[in-house]
C-alpha positions in Angstrom: 114.6 96.1 91.4 111.0 97.4 91.5 109.6 99.4 94.4 107.2 97.7 96.8 103.6 98.7 96.4 102.1 99.9 99.7 98.2 100.0 99.8 96.0 102.8 101.1 94.2 102.5 104.4 91.2 104.8 103.9 89.9 107.0 106.7 86.2 106.9 107.0 84.2 110.2 106.9 82.1 110.7 110.0 83.5 107.4 111.3 86.6 105.7 112.6 89.4 103.4 111.5 91.3 101.0 113.8 95.1 101.5 113.8 96.3 99.6 110.7 99.3 97.3 111.1 101.2 99.0 108.3 103.9 97.6 106.1 107.1 96.5 107.7 110.2 98.5 106.6 112.7 95.8 105.7 116.0 95.8 103.8 114.1 95.4 100.4 112.1 98.5 101.1 115.2 100.4 102.2 117.0 99.4 99.0 114.2 100.0 96.5 111.7 102.3 98.3 107.9 102.0 98.1 105.3 103.2 95.6 101.8 104.3 96.3 99.8 103.3 93.2 96.9 105.4 91.9 98.0 108.1 94.4 95.9 111.1 95.3 98.7 113.2 96.8 96.4 115.9 98.2 94.5 113.2 100.2 97.6 111.1 101.2 99.1 111.0 104.6 102.1 108.8 105.5 102.5 107.4 109.0 106.1 106.3 109.6 107.1 104.5 112.8 110.9 104.3 113.3 112.2 101.4 115.5 115.8 102.0 114.5 118.4 103.4 116.9 118.9 107.0 115.8 116.7 109.3 113.7 116.1 108.2 110.1 115.2 110.2 107.1 112.1 109.4 105.0 112.2 111.0 101.5 109.2 111.7 99.3 110.6 112.0 95.8 109.8 114.9 93.5 107.7 114.0 90.5 109.1 113.4 87.1 108.8 115.6 84.0 105.0 115.8 84.2 105.0 117.4 87.7 105.5 121.1 86.9 106.6 122.0 90.5 109.1 119.0 90.7 112.0 121.5 90.5 111.3 122.3 94.2 112.9 118.9 94.9 112.3 116.0 97.2 110.8 116.3 100.7 113.1 114.8 103.4 111.6 114.4 106.9 113.5 113.1 109.9 111.7 110.6 112.1 112.9 110.4 115.7 114.7 107.3 116.9 113.2 104.1 118.3 109.5 104.8 119.1 109.4 107.9 116.9 106.3 108.3 114.8 105.9 111.0 112.1 102.9 111.9 109.9 104.0 113.2 106.6 101.7 114.9 104.1 99.4 115.6 102.4 101.3 116.5 99.3 101.0 118.7 96.3 100.5 116.6 93.2 102.2 119.3 91.0 105.4 118.6 93.0 105.3 114.9 93.9 103.2 112.9 91.5 105.1 110.6 89.2 103.9 109.5 85.8 101.0 107.0 86.1 99.7 108.7 89.3 102.3 107.2 91.6 104.0 108.5 94.7 107.6 107.4 95.5 108.9 107.1 99.1 112.5 106.2 100.1 114.1 105.4 103.4 117.6 106.1 104.8 119.9 103.1 105.2 119.3 101.1 108.3 115.7 102.2 108.7 113.3 99.7 110.4 109.7 100.1 111.5 106.5 100.5 109.6 104.8 102.7 107.0 101.1 103.2 106.7 99.6 105.1 103.8 96.4 106.8 104.9 93.8 108.2 102.5 92.0 111.3 103.8 88.3 111.4 103.0 86.7 114.1 100.9 84.9 116.7 102.8 81.1 116.6 102.3 
């Protein structure tokens, strides 16, 4: 089954952004993972809120054959139980970017909560 696309919420330079609702992590997302399309890894920050009992692991997958640092492997981050929130990233495109400028994120079995993909603005 295909991964679920999660959109960016762009942070505003010299401005603000109200807390986005995020995408609910449900059994489909746990089974198939998510994809960030047209990813800009160096400007991507994941906000993962865990509502599960027990810490859960969020995994950012290493890139495919086009990512020359992919051999360093996946990045696995533990998110604390229940009201735990972790910010993960930014990322190195040479390690994590998939073909077609995508970023793949997977969740441990039983994960519930939300994921928000934030896009950091360019410095001016």
